[in-house]
Each structure stands twice: as C-alpha cells, then as structure tokens.
PyMOL CGO cylinders between C-alpha atoms (Angstrom):
from pymol import cmd
from pymol.cgo import CYLINDER

trace = [
    CYLINDER, -20.64, 0.06, 1.65, -17.40, 2.00, 1.18, 0.3, 1, 1, 1, 1, 1, 1,
    CYLINDER, -17.40, 2.00, 1.18, -14.21, 0.79, 2.80, 0.3, 1, 1, 1, 1, 1, 1,
    CYLINDER, -14.21, 0.79, 2.80, -10.60, 1.95, 2.52, 0.3, 1, 1, 1, 1, 1, 1,
    CYLINDER, -10.60, 1.95, 2.52, -7.69, -0.42, 3.11, 0.3, 1, 1, 1, 1, 1, 1,
    CYLINDER, -7.69, -0.42, 3.11, -4.19, 0.85, 3.89, 0.3, 1, 1, 1, 1, 1, 1,
    CYLINDER, -4.19, 0.85, 3.89, -1.48, -1.64, 2.95, 0.3, 1, 1, 1, 1, 1, 1,
    CYLINDER, -1.48, -1.64, 2.95, 2.03, -1.06, 4.28, 0.3, 1, 1, 1, 1, 1, 1,
    CYLINDER, 2.03, -1.06, 4.28, 4.55, -2.89, 2.09, 0.3, 1, 1, 1, 1, 1, 1,
    CYLINDER, 4.55, -2.89, 2.09, 8.21, -3.27, 1.26, 0.3, 1, 1, 1, 1, 1, 1,
    CYLINDER, 8.21, -3.27, 1.26, 8.38, -6.55, -0.68, 0.3, 1, 1, 1, 1, 1, 1,
    CYLINDER, 8.38, -6.55, -0.68, 6.33, -9.35, -2.27, 0.3, 1, 1, 1, 1, 1, 1,
    CYLINDER, 6.33, -9.35, -2.27, 4.23, -7.45, -4.84, 0.3, 1, 1, 1, 1, 1, 1,
    CYLINDER, 4.23, -7.45, -4.84, 2.67, -10.71, -6.05, 0.3, 1, 1, 1, 1, 1, 1,
    CYLINDER, 2.67, -10.71, -6.05, 1.37, -11.49, -2.58, 0.3, 1, 1, 1, 1, 1, 1,
    CYLINDER, 1.37, -11.49, -2.58, -0.07, -7.98, -2.29, 0.3, 1, 1, 1, 1, 1, 1,
    CYLINDER, -0.07, -7.98, -2.29, -1.80, -8.41, -5.64, 0.3, 1, 1, 1, 1, 1, 1,
    CYLINDER, -1.80, -8.41, -5.64, -3.32, -11.70, -4.49, 0.3, 1, 1, 1, 1, 1, 1,
    CYLINDER, -3.32, -11.70, -4.49, -4.54, -10.09, -1.26, 0.3, 1, 1, 1, 1, 1, 1,
    CYLINDER, -4.54, -10.09, -1.26, -6.12, -7.16, -3.15, 0.3, 1, 1, 1, 1, 1, 1,
    CYLINDER, -6.12, -7.16, -3.15, -7.86, -9.44, -5.63, 0.3, 1, 1, 1, 1, 1, 1,
    CYLINDER, -7.86, -9.44, -5.63, -9.14, -11.64, -2.80, 0.3, 1, 1, 1, 1, 1, 1,
    CYLINDER, -9.14, -11.64, -2.80, -10.48, -8.71, -0.76, 0.3, 1, 1, 1, 1, 1, 1,
    CYLINDER, -10.48, -8.71, -0.76, -11.89, -6.75, -3.73, 0.3, 1, 1, 1, 1, 1, 1,
    CYLINDER, -11.89, -6.75, -3.73, -15.52, -5.84, -3.42, 0.3, 1, 1, 1, 1, 1, 1,
    CYLINDER, -15.52, -5.84, -3.42, -17.61, -2.98, -4.89, 0.3, 1, 1, 1, 1, 1, 1,
    CYLINDER, -17.61, -2.98, -4.89, -16.85, 0.19, -2.93, 0.3, 1, 1, 1, 1, 1, 1,
    CYLINDER, -16.85, 0.19, -2.93, -13.52, -1.06, -1.57, 0.3, 1, 1, 1, 1, 1, 1,
    CYLINDER, -13.52, -1.06, -1.57, -10.43, 1.07, -2.20, 0.3, 1, 1, 1, 1, 1, 1,
    CYLINDER, -10.43, 1.07, -2.20, -6.82, 0.09, -1.54, 0.3, 1, 1, 1, 1, 1, 1,
    CYLINDER, -6.82, 0.09, -1.54, -4.05, 2.54, -0.67, 0.3, 1, 1, 1, 1, 1, 1,
    CYLINDER, -4.05, 2.54, -0.67, -0.50, 1.19, -0.72, 0.3, 1, 1, 1, 1, 1, 1,
    CYLINDER, -0.50, 1.19, -0.72, 2.34, 2.81, 1.19, 0.3, 1, 1, 1, 1, 1, 1,
    CYLINDER, 2.34, 2.81, 1.19, 5.73, 1.56, -0.02, 0.3, 1, 1, 1, 1, 1, 1,
    CYLINDER, 5.73, 1.56, -0.02, 8.70, 1.95, 2.27, 0.3, 1, 1, 1, 1, 1, 1,
    CYLINDER, 8.70, 1.95, 2.27, 10.90, 4.72, 0.93, 0.3, 1, 1, 1, 1, 1, 1,
    CYLINDER, 10.90, 4.72, 0.93, 13.98, 2.46, 1.13, 0.3, 1, 1, 1, 1, 1, 1,
    CYLINDER, 13.98, 2.46, 1.13, 12.79, 0.21, -1.68, 0.3, 1, 1, 1, 1, 1, 1,
    CYLINDER, 12.79, 0.21, -1.68, 12.59, 0.67, -5.44, 0.3, 1, 1, 1, 1, 1, 1,
    CYLINDER, 12.59, 0.67, -5.44, 8.89, 0.94, -6.25, 0.3, 1, 1, 1, 1, 1, 1,
    CYLINDER, 8.89, 0.94, -6.25, 9.23, -0.13, -9.90, 0.3, 1, 1, 1, 1, 1, 1,
    CYLINDER, 9.23, -0.13, -9.90, 8.35, -3.77, -9.25, 0.3, 1, 1, 1, 1, 1, 1,
    CYLINDER, 8.35, -3.77, -9.25, 5.06, -2.64, -7.65, 0.3, 1, 1, 1, 1, 1, 1,
    CYLINDER, 5.06, -2.64, -7.65, 4.01, -0.27, -10.46, 0.3, 1, 1, 1, 1, 1, 1,
    CYLINDER, 4.01, -0.27, -10.46, 1.81, -2.84, -12.21, 0.3, 1, 1, 1, 1, 1, 1,
    CYLINDER, 1.81, -2.84, -12.21, -0.52, -2.89, -9.19, 0.3, 1, 1, 1, 1, 1, 1,
    CYLINDER, -0.52, -2.89, -9.19, -1.80, 0.57, -10.14, 0.3, 1, 1, 1, 1, 1, 1,
    CYLINDER, -1.80, 0.57, -10.14, -3.49, -1.12, -13.11, 0.3, 1, 1, 1, 1, 1, 1,
    CYLINDER, -3.49, -1.12, -13.11, -5.93, -2.81, -10.74, 0.3, 1, 1, 1, 1, 1, 1,
    CYLINDER, -5.93, -2.81, -10.74, -9.08, -0.76, -10.25, 0.3, 1, 1, 1, 1, 1, 1,
    CYLINDER, -9.08, -0.76, -10.25, -9.39, 1.16, -6.98, 0.3, 1, 1, 1, 1, 1, 1,
    CYLINDER, -9.39, 1.16, -6.98, -5.68, 0.76, -6.12, 0.3, 1, 1, 1, 1, 1, 1,
    CYLINDER, -5.68, 0.76, -6.12, -3.68, 3.89, -5.35, 0.3, 1, 1, 1, 1, 1, 1,
    CYLINDER, -3.68, 3.89, -5.35, -0.14, 4.51, -4.15, 0.3, 1, 1, 1, 1, 1, 1,
    CYLINDER, -0.14, 4.51, -4.15, 0.62, 6.93, -1.33, 0.3, 1, 1, 1, 1, 1, 1,
    CYLINDER, 0.62, 6.93, -1.33, 2.85, 9.61, -2.83, 0.3, 1, 1, 1, 1, 1, 1,
    CYLINDER, 2.85, 9.61, -2.83, 4.35, 10.81, 0.47, 0.3, 1, 1, 1, 1, 1, 1,
    CYLINDER, 4.35, 10.81, 0.47, 6.53, 7.76, 1.16, 0.3, 1, 1, 1, 1, 1, 1,
    CYLINDER, 6.53, 7.76, 1.16, 8.31, 7.49, 4.52, 0.3, 1, 1, 1, 1, 1, 1,
    CYLINDER, 8.31, 7.49, 4.52, 11.46, 5.57, 5.35, 0.3, 1, 1, 1, 1, 1, 1,
    CYLINDER, 11.46, 5.57, 5.35, 10.18, 3.01, 7.88, 0.3, 1, 1, 1, 1, 1, 1,
    CYLINDER, 10.18, 3.01, 7.88, 12.08, 1.09, 10.51, 0.3, 1, 1, 1, 1, 1, 1,
    CYLINDER, 12.08, 1.09, 10.51, 9.73, -1.80, 11.10, 0.3, 1, 1, 1, 1, 1, 1,
    CYLINDER, 9.73, -1.80, 11.10, 8.44, -2.19, 14.65, 0.3, 1, 1, 1, 1, 1, 1,
    CYLINDER, 8.44, -2.19, 14.65, 9.42, 1.40, 15.42, 0.3, 1, 1, 1, 1, 1, 1,
    CYLINDER, 9.42, 1.40, 15.42, 7.50, 4.63, 15.76, 0.3, 1, 1, 1, 1, 1, 1,
    CYLINDER, 7.50, 4.63, 15.76, 8.37, 5.42, 12.12, 0.3, 1, 1, 1, 1, 1, 1,
    CYLINDER, 8.37, 5.42, 12.12, 5.66, 2.91, 11.18, 0.3, 1, 1, 1, 1, 1, 1,
    CYLINDER, 5.66, 2.91, 11.18, 3.13, 5.26, 12.81, 0.3, 1, 1, 1, 1, 1, 1,
    CYLINDER, 3.13, 5.26, 12.81, 4.65, 8.18, 10.91, 0.3, 1, 1, 1, 1, 1, 1,
    CYLINDER, 4.65, 8.18, 10.91, 4.04, 6.33, 7.66, 0.3, 1, 1, 1, 1, 1, 1,
    CYLINDER, 4.04, 6.33, 7.66, 0.41, 5.75, 8.57, 0.3, 1, 1, 1, 1, 1, 1,
    CYLINDER, 0.41, 5.75, 8.57, -0.13, 9.43, 9.45, 0.3, 1, 1, 1, 1, 1, 1,
    CYLINDER, -0.13, 9.43, 9.45, 1.58, 10.56, 6.25, 0.3, 1, 1, 1, 1, 1, 1,
    CYLINDER, 1.58, 10.56, 6.25, -0.95, 8.47, 4.33, 0.3, 1, 1, 1, 1, 1, 1,
    CYLINDER, -0.95, 8.47, 4.33, -3.98, 10.23, 5.80, 0.3, 1, 1, 1, 1, 1, 1,
]
cmd.load_cgo(trace, "trace")
C-alpha cells in the first residue's frame, strides 16, 4: 500500500523525526512543509531519512488562520 503523509511543522525537529520513524512502513512517504518564518537548517538532517522530502514552496503560516490552508495547497 502507498500512503503519503503531509507534516506541517515550525519547531521540534526531534519530535518530527520520532514520529516519522514510528510511522514508517514500506510504501509510506513523508512530505514536510516548514513554515517560511523559521530557519530550516535545524531540520535538514531529516532529509537523510528514506522517503522524507521537504516542500520547496514554503508559505508563511499564521497558525489557525486560512494561511494554513494555503500552505497545504502549495504542497500539492
């Protein structure tokens, strides 16, 4: 079975790593959207995990606003 996971993040890269490793299964792919307001350097090591990709079109998100939906649509 193939499954894609979209993870919206702005902090706690270690927690995201733990979640990815826990959910990993053959055929599962993880796409991470990082809020444009943050420095993505501390998340870079996550790209070393197989089937993990970063969304290149990052959006500045105001959490709990419509901008969150914009970030999801920019990831598609």
